[in-house]
C-alpha positions in Angstrom: -0.6 -68.5 36.2 3.9 -68.6 36.6 5.7 -68.3 40.1 8.6 -66.7 39.2 12.0 -67.4 41.2 15.2 -65.1 40.5 15.9 -67.0 37.8 15.4 -64.9 34.1 12.6 -66.4 32.6 8.9 -65.6 31.1 6.7 -68.4 30.5 4.8 -67.8 27.0 2.6 -65.5 26.3 -0.2 -68.0 25.0 0.0 -69.8 29.1 -1.7 -66.3 30.2 -5.1 -66.6 32.2 -8.5 -65.5 31.3 -8.1 -62.1 33.2 -3.8 -61.1 30.9 -2.1 -62.3 34.6 1.1 -64.4 32.5 3.7 -64.5 36.1 3.9 -63.1 38.9 7.0 -62.8 41.6 10.4 -61.8 39.9 11.6 -58.8 40.3 12.2 -55.4 38.5 15.5 -55.6 37.1 16.5 -53.4 34.0 17.3 -57.6 32.4 14.2 -58.8 33.7 11.9 -55.7 32.9 13.4 -55.6 29.0 12.9 -59.0 28.8 9.4 -59.1 29.5 8.8 -55.5 27.5 10.3 -57.9 24.3 8.5 -60.9 24.6 4.7 -58.5 24.7 5.0 -59.0 28.9 4.6 -55.4 31.1 4.2 -55.5 35.3 1.3 -53.9 36.2 0.0 -54.0 40.2 -0.8 -52.3 43.1 2.0 -51.7 46.2 1.4 -54.4 48.7 0.8 -57.0 46.2 3.2 -59.0 44.0 4.4 -58.4 41.1 2.3 -59.0 38.7 3.1 -59.7 34.4 0.2 -59.5 31.9 0.3 -60.3 28.0 -4.1 -59.2 27.6 -5.4 -60.3 24.7 -6.9 -58.4 22.9 -4.3 -55.7 23.2 -5.1 -51.5 23.0 -2.3 -50.1 19.8 -2.2 -46.6 17.9 -1.1 -47.3 14.4 0.5 -43.8 14.0 -1.0 -42.7 10.6 -4.7 -43.4 12.6 -3.9 -40.8 15.1 -7.3 -38.7 15.7 -6.9 -34.9 16.1 -10.1 -32.6 17.0 -10.8 -29.7 15.3 -10.3 -27.9 19.0 -7.3 -29.9 20.0 -5.7 -28.7 16.3 -6.3 -25.2 17.4 -5.2 -26.2 20.7 -1.6 -26.9 18.7 -2.0 -24.0 16.4 -2.5 -21.3 19.4 1.2 -22.3 21.2 0.0 -23.1 24.9 2.3 -25.3 25.8 6.0 -26.1 26.3 7.0 -30.0 24.8 10.5 -31.4 25.5 12.0 -34.8 25.4 13.5 -36.6 28.5 14.7 -32.9 29.9 12.6 -34.6 33.9 11.6 -38.0 33.0 12.0 -38.6 37.2 9.8 -35.7 37.6 7.4 -37.5 34.6 7.0 -40.5 36.2 6.5 -39.1 40.3 3.7 -36.9 38.8 2.0 -40.0 37.3 2.2 -41.5 40.2 1.0 -39.2 42.8 -2.2 -37.0 40.5 -5.5 -38.1 41.2 -7.8 -40.2 39.4 -11.3 -40.5 38.7 -12.3 -44.3 40.1 -8.7 -44.9 41.4 -7.8 -45.0 45.3 -4.2 -45.9 44.5 -1.4 -46.3 42.3 -0.1 -49.0 40.7 3.3 -47.2 40.6 5.2 -47.5 43.4 8.3 -46.6 44.3 10.2 -49.8 43.6 8.5 -49.0 40.0 10.2 -45.1 40.2 13.3 -46.1 41.0 13.1 -49.4 38.2 12.5 -47.2 35.2 14.6 -44.4 36.2 17.6 -46.9 36.2 16.0 -48.2 32.2 16.0 -44.4 31.1 19.5 -43.7 32.0 20.5 -46.5 30.0 18.5 -44.9 27.4 15.4 -47.9 27.3 12.7 -45.6 28.4 11.6 -42.1 27.6 9.3 -39.3 28.9 7.6 -36.1 27.2 7.2 -33.1 29.6 4.7 -30.2 28.8 5.2 -27.1 30.1 3.1 -23.5 31.1 4.5 -20.7 32.3 7.2 -23.0 33.0 5.8 -25.4 35.9 5.5 -29.3 34.3 1.7 -29.2 33.7 1.6 -32.5 31.6 3.8 -35.4 30.6 3.7 -39.1 29.9 6.5 -41.5 29.6 7.1 -44.9 28.2 9.5 -48.0 27.7 11.5 -47.6 23.8 11.9 -50.5 22.0 13.6 -49.1 19.3 10.5 -50.0 17.1 7.6 -50.0 19.7 7.0 -47.8 21.9 5.4 -48.9 24.8 3.3 -46.2 26.6 2.9 -46.4 30.7 1.5 -43.2 31.9 0.1 -39.8 31.5 -0.6 -37.1 33.5 -2.3 -33.6 33.3 -2.6 -30.7 36.2 -4.6 -28.1 33.3 -7.0 -29.4 30.4 -5.7 -31.2 27.3 -1.8 -31.4 28.5 -1.6 -35.4 28.8 -3.3 -34.8 24.8 -0.7 -32.9 23.8 2.4 -35.1 24.9 0.3 -37.5 23.5 0.3 -36.4 20.0 3.8 -35.0 20.2 5.1 -38.5 21.2 3.1 -40.4 18.1 4.4 -37.4 15.9 7.9 -38.1 16.7 7.4 -41.6 16.3 5.7 -41.4 13.3 8.8 -39.2 12.0 11.5 -42.2 13.4 10.0 -44.8 11.7 8.4 -46.9 14.4 5.6 -49.0 13.7 3.1 -48.6 16.5 2.2 -47.2 20.2 1.1 -49.8 22.4 -1.3 -48.9 24.5 -1.3 -52.4 26.6 -5.3 -52.1 27.6 -8.4 -50.8 26.7 -8.9 -47.1 27.5 -11.5 -44.9 26.4 -9.9 -41.6 26.4 -7.0 -43.6 24.3 -9.6 -45.2 21.7 -10.7 -41.0 21.5 -7.4 -39.9 19.9 -7.5 -43.0 17.7 -6.5 -46.0 19.4 -7.8 -49.6 19.3 -8.0 -53.4 20.6 -6.1 -55.9 18.0 -5.9 -59.8 18.7 -2.7 -60.7 20.9 -1.0 -62.9 18.5 -1.1 -59.7 15.5 0.5 -57.7 18.0 3.5 -60.4 18.9 3.8 -60.5 15.2 4.6 -56.7 15.0 7.0 -57.3 18.2 9.0 -59.7 16.5 9.0 -59.2 13.1 10.0 -55.9 13.6 7.7 -55.3 10.3 4.0 -54.0 10.3 0.9 -55.9 10.0 
């Protein structure tokens, strides 16, 4: 494990430990975050802990053609229960992702410093959000880092059933229409697996990231 200083640097992702941790320390500056994501690395830590940088192997991804939409979910989409927008309230989305109660979790990894760092990324065009509305109320959404050919999903939330799934599906439709190669889901998640995501080895993920070509 590497300990970062103020120097804008990350070690090769092959230097991660068995759990996928590459380094600790550094900061959440725009420059460091962009270097991290473009190097296959992302921050993940809880409030009060040092900044921890990950490059897990395997990596959870979704190939855009392999999105799995259930029959019941198609019915919900066809009924137009929700209204979906992009980038209309990034701060509200990330703040809801921070505060939403999640089963089996006592706290959140989205610290106040992370909110400010990702809002700055959004202002510069490097982070995007999807909002899901019902009766003019924000009931779901997601946000992530946009690399232009890969979208790195960070977190999602839902206040009513299926709202986060709608955000996810609409995001994938947008990415596919704009010729993105894949959606990076980072680490295994049963919910995302049900939508078609699966694990690949880190080497395969890095090839897509660096070559900007699907494998």
